[in-house]
N, C-alpha and C positions, 0 to 999 in steps of 0.2 A: 886252622880252627874254623868250625862252622860259624856262619854268620848269626846263627840262632844261639850262640853259646852263653851270652850273658849281658849284653849291653843294648839298651833300647836306643831309639832314635835321638834322644836328647843327652846321650852319654851317661845316663843313669843306670844303675844295676837294675836288671829285671826282677831279681829276687829280693823281697822285703826281709828284714831281720825276722827269723821265726821266733816268736814270743811264747810258744807252746812246746811241750815235750813232743819228740817225734812219735809217730804212730807205730805201735807194735803190730805183730802178725794178727792177734785176735781182732783188734779194732778194724784193721784193713779188710779182713775177712768178712766181718759183719757189716761193714760199710758196703762192700762190693756185693754181698748177698742181698742186702736191703735195697741197693740201687737197682740191681738186675731183676730180682724176684718180685713178681706181682701175681696175686691170686685173681686179679680182675679178668685177665685173659682166658682163664680156665673154663669159664661158663660157655663162651662161644665154641671153644674146641669140644666141650662135653657134648654138644649137640650132635656130633659125629660118633658118639659111643666108643667102640673099639678104635674106630678110625682116628680118634684123638692120639692114640699111641703112635700111629703112622706119622701124623703131622709133628707131633713132638719129637719123634725119632729123626725125621727129616730135618727139623730145625736145629737139633742138637748136633747132628753129624755134619750137616751142610752149612750151618750158620754159627752155632755157638762155638764149637770146638776150633773151627778156623779163625774166628774173631779172637778167641781167647789166645791162641798160639801166637797170632800176629801182634796182638796188643802186649803180650809178654816179651816178645822180641824187641818191638819198637820201643816199649817203655823202659827196658833196662839198657838199650842202646843210647837213647836220647834222655839222659837223666836230668831233664830241665822241665820245670812247671810249664803246662800248656798243652800236653797230651796231643790229640789229633792235629791241633794247629801246628805244632812244631814238626811232626812227622810229615805231614803233607807239604808244608813249607819247604823243608829241606829237599823233598823229592821233585816238587813241581813248581815252586815259587811261592812267595808270601801271599799273592792274591788267591791262589787255589787253597792255601792253608786257611785263609780267612773264610773262604766259602764253606769249607768242610766244617770249621768250628762253629760257624753260624748255623749251619743245618743241625748240627748236634745241640746247640744252645736253643735254637727256636722250636725244634720238635719237643724238647723238654718242656717248654712252656705249655705247649698243646697237650703233653702228657699229663700235666697237672690236672687239667679239666677232665681228661679221661678217667683217671684213677680216683679223683675225688667224686665224680659222678657215680661211678660204681660203688664207692663207699657210702655215699648218701642214700642211694637206691637200697642197698643191702640193709641199712639201719632202719629204713621205712618199713620194709618187709618183715624185718626182725620183730617189730612191734605190731605186726599185722595191719599196717597202714599200707594196703595195696596201691591206693591212689598216690601215695607219696613217691613211689617209684617213677611215676610219669609226671610229677608236679614240677614244672619248669621254674617257678619262683623258688621253691624250696631248694632245687638243685643248684641254682645261681647263687643263693645266699651261702650254702655250704662251701661251694668252690671259692668264692671271693674271700669269705672270712678266713678260711684255712690258709689260702695263699698268703694273706697279710700276717697271719699268726706265724707261719714257718719263716717268712722273710725276717720278722723280728728275731726269731730264735736263731737264725743263720748269721745275723750281725754279732751274735755273741762268740762266733769263732768256730774253727773246723772241730776242735775236740767236743765242743757242745753237740755239734751236728753229729758227730761219731757216736756219742753216747746215746743220742735220741735214735739214731738209726739202728744201733744194736738193740735197744729196748724194743723198738718197733718190729724188728725182724723176729725177735723171739716171741713176743707177745702177739703180735698181729699177723705173722705168717706161719711160722713153725707150729704154734699151738692150734690155731684154727685149721690149718692143714691136717694136723694129726687127729683133731676132734671129727673133722669131716670123714677121714678114713676110718675111724673107729665106728661112727654111725653106719658107714656102708657095710663093714665087715659084720657088725651086729645084725643089720637088716637082712643080709644074705644067710647068716646062720640061723636066724629066727624064722624067716619066711621061705628061704631057699629059692627066692624069686628075684628077678632082676628086670630093670626097664631097658637093659641093652637087647633089643630084639629087632627083627626086620633089618632095615637098612643100617641101623646103628650097630648091628652085630657083625658088620663087614670090617675086616681089618684095614683093607685098602678101599677107601671111598671111591666114588665115580669121579674120575679125573678128567673126563671128556668135556665137562661143562665148566667154563672158566668161572662163571658166577657162582657155581656150587663150591669152588675151592677158595673163594675170597676169604671166607671166615677162617680157613686154615692158615692163611698168612698171618693171622693174629698171633700165631705161635712165636713169630719173630718178636712181636711186642713184649711177650713174656721174657725173652731172653736178652732184649737190648740193654746196653749199658756196660758190657763187660770191660770196655776200654776206659770208662769215665774216670776212675780213680788215678789213672796215669796223669791226669792234669795236675795232681797234687803228689807227684812221686817225691818231690823234694822234701815233703813233710814226713816221709816214712823212715823208720829206723832200718838201716841196711837194706835200701831198696832193691839192690841186685838179687837178693834172697827172698825178701818179704813179698815183693810184687808178683813174681811168677808163682811162688808157693801159695799165696792167697787166691790167685786165679784158679789154680788147680782144685783147691779145697771147695771154693765157691761153686764151681762147675758140678762137682760131685755132689754137693749139698742140694743144689737146685734140681738135678735130675731125680735124686732120691725122693724128694718131696713132691714135685709137681706132677709127675706121671700118675702115681696112685691116687693123689687128690683129685685130678681131672676125672679119672675113671669112677671115683666115689660119687661125683655129681651125676654122671651118666647112670650109675646104678640106682640112685634114689629118685631121679626125676625123669619122665618120659621126655625124649629128645625134642618133641614138638611142643613142650610146655616149658622148656628151660629159658629163663630170662637171661639175655646176654649182659645185663648190667647187674643182675642180683641172683644169679643161679646158685651161688654158694649158699646164701641164706634160704633159698627155696629148699635146697638139698638138706639143710640143717633142720628146717621146720618139719620135713618128711620124717627125719630121724626122731625128733621129739614126738610127732604124732603116732608113730608106728613102733618105735623101739624103746627108748628111754624117755620117760614123761618128765623131762626137766626143761621146761620152757624158759626158765630164766637164763639158760646157757646161751640161747640164740641171740638176745640183744647184747649180752656180754661180748660174745664172739664178733658180732657186727661192729661193736664200739672198738674192739681190739684190732679189727681190720682197717678201721678209720685211723687208729693210732699208728698202724703200720704205714698208711698212706702218708701221714705226716712225717714219719721217719724216712721213708723213701724219698719224698720230695726234698727233705733236709739234706739227704745225701747227694742229690742232684745239685742242689743249690751250693753245696760245699765244693762243687768241682767245676761245672761248666762256666759259672762267672768268672772263675780264676783264669780259664782258657781265654775268654773274652777280654779279660783284663790285660792278659799278655798281648793279645792282638792289638789292643788300644795302645799299649807302650810301643808297639811297633808301627804305629801310625795309621791303622785302618779305621780307628774310630776316634772322635775328638778326645783330647788328652785328658779331660776330666773323668772319662770312663776307665782310666788307668789306675785311679786312686784306690787305695786299700786302707782299712783301718789297722790299728795296731795289732788286731787279732787276725790279720790277713783276710779280712772279709771285703769283698769287692763291693763296696756300698752302692756306688752309683748304678752298676749293673743290677744288683739285687732289687733296688727300688724301681728301677726302670722296667725289669721284667715283670715285677708285681703288678705294675699298671697295665701291661700288655695282656697279662694272664687274666686279669679282671675283665678287661674289654672283650677278650675271646669268650669268656664264660657268659657274658650277656647275649651271645648268639643263640642261647637256648630259646630266648623269647621268639625268635623268628623261624625255628624249626618245627616241623609238624609233630614231632614226639622227641622225648628224651633219648629213647633208643636210636633214633635216626641220627641225632646229633652225636651221640656216643660213638656210633660206628663210623661216621664221617670223619670225626676227628682222629679215631683210631687208625683208619686208612691213610689219612694225610700224614700223621707222624711216622707211620711205617715207611711210607714212600721217601719222605725227607730223610729219614735215618739210614735207609739202605743205600741211598745215593751217597751219603757220607761214608758208609762202610766200603762201597766200591772204591772210593778214593783212597781209603785207608789200606785196603788190600793192594791196590796198584802201587802205592807208596812203598809198601814193604818189598815188593819186588824190585822197584827201581833203586831203592837204597842198598839192597843186598848186592844188586849187580854193580852199583856204583863203587861200593866199598866192600868187596867180598871178604877180605882178610881182616877187617876191623874186629877188634876183640869185643865179644858180647857176652854178658853174663848169662843170657839164655838165647839159644839158637833153635829154630825150628828143625827137627830132625830131618835127615835125608839129603842134606846138602842143597844144591841148586835144584834138583828135581823135587825135593820135599817142599820147598818154599813155592815152587811153581804150581804143584799140585794143590797145596792148601790155599794159595791165593786164587788160583784158577776156579776152584770150587766156590770160594766166597764171592767172587765177582760174578760168576754165573747165576748163583742163587740170588744175589742182590738185584741183578738185572730182571730176572724172572719175577721177583716180588714186586718190583715196580710196575711191570706190565700187567700182571694179574690184578694188582691193586685198584686199577682203573675200572674194572668191571663191578657194576653193582651187585651186591651180595644177595643170595637167595634168602627168603624169609622176611625181607623188609620191603613191602610194596611201595612205600614212599620213596625208596632209594632208586629213582629212575635214571636214565642215561642223562637227563638234564640236571637233576638235583644232585646226583652223585659224581658221575664222570666229568662233566663240564666244570663243576666247582673244583674238583681235584685237579684238573689240568691247569686251571688259572692259578690255584693256590701253589701247586709245585712250581710253575714257572716263576711266580713271584718270590717263592722262597730261595730259588737259585739266583735269580737276577738282582734281587735287592741287595745282597751284600757286595756284589760287584760295583753297584752304584754308590753304596755308602763308603766303600773303600776308595773309590775314585775321588769322591768330593773330599774326603778326610785328607787323601794324599795331596790334593791341589792346595789345601789350607796349611799343610805342614811342610810343604817342599822348601819353603824359605828357612825353616827352623832346622831341618835335618833331613837327609835322604832316607827314603824308605828302604828297609831291609830287603 
């Protein structure tokens, strides 16, 4: 039996009694779609025009599909709550597992600030308050207030988060995406003109300048999170069937919506005028001004995108705290962080991360602009996350080699060469994303080698080393009580 199969360091079962009905396929699909899909990253990609299709295609083929295949195999192989923590721990030891789940959890906290900053800027522009898109105090108030609202909602349990995520996905992602596409199609049919001209008309952008492709890495941000629901696989009905099928459906839905929606922004707004925080609303305003004069729809869509941000964050809060709680039960965090409510909400983790997220949002005060803060945090969370993904891909390789004949509900096709190819692609892309992410992006003059690159280097090192220090201290305190797994 694997040492991660069910008993924590104090001889207590790692799985709390499930007080809610198991999650069916529809709710899991919508939770996964809501966690993964974000309209916020589309504006940065839309600045490349047709090149956005290239970046999205690269991200889908070299990142999303490999990550989805690996997560489906590992999730159905290790049917214990904990997700990445359990997978990496079984492959490389508990310390490595804690580093991986810490990176997943911490980038998630940074992600809240990114997605909520974009939602706040979009709403400001939707009511034609242009100054609001760069108002630091306004952005900080929206971010902090929403974090605590979603924390309270998450304490109500996973099913509440699932229903909120489903509502947010439909109302705040699918509908605004379709409205955006409809505006672009009507714009082309009416005027026969497009803003995809010049450099933005190139399908393959100039890849010789690293700083010019830094924005392209934001495509990863759109697709990050395919593995997150594996942390709650024990809450699913028939997980061996539900999890891989939900993963497949989610991937198809994401590709079908985001590619045309990103091009819609490029059609409606000139590439050099697109706001990386509020480009979606910019495009809708163009549609209202030039196609359908229904100005009321833009604030409504901006509000819907904000609701989607709430649902997306709720989906993350339903999953990553659970993995951290599992790590706490194995001795990597103080025992109080292992506690869960009767609804299986990891209350100490939820409250702690809300405090950290609130403090991070206050960094707006010290940045030259909201856009620079938005991009700095976006780059940081991508780098932290792809390091975790590299560990996940490597774990899949090792676990398949370690137990090649182990029965799995889902197996990556192609045998040994199949998993080598998939994981090799995933690891290579992850490493490339880390390297490119250190280059300051073009188009933000305030993002210099000092303000961007140096800050990122320090932040990434802190993100990787801090869990090792925390685990070491927690282990010393709990050694007398029980051995570390």
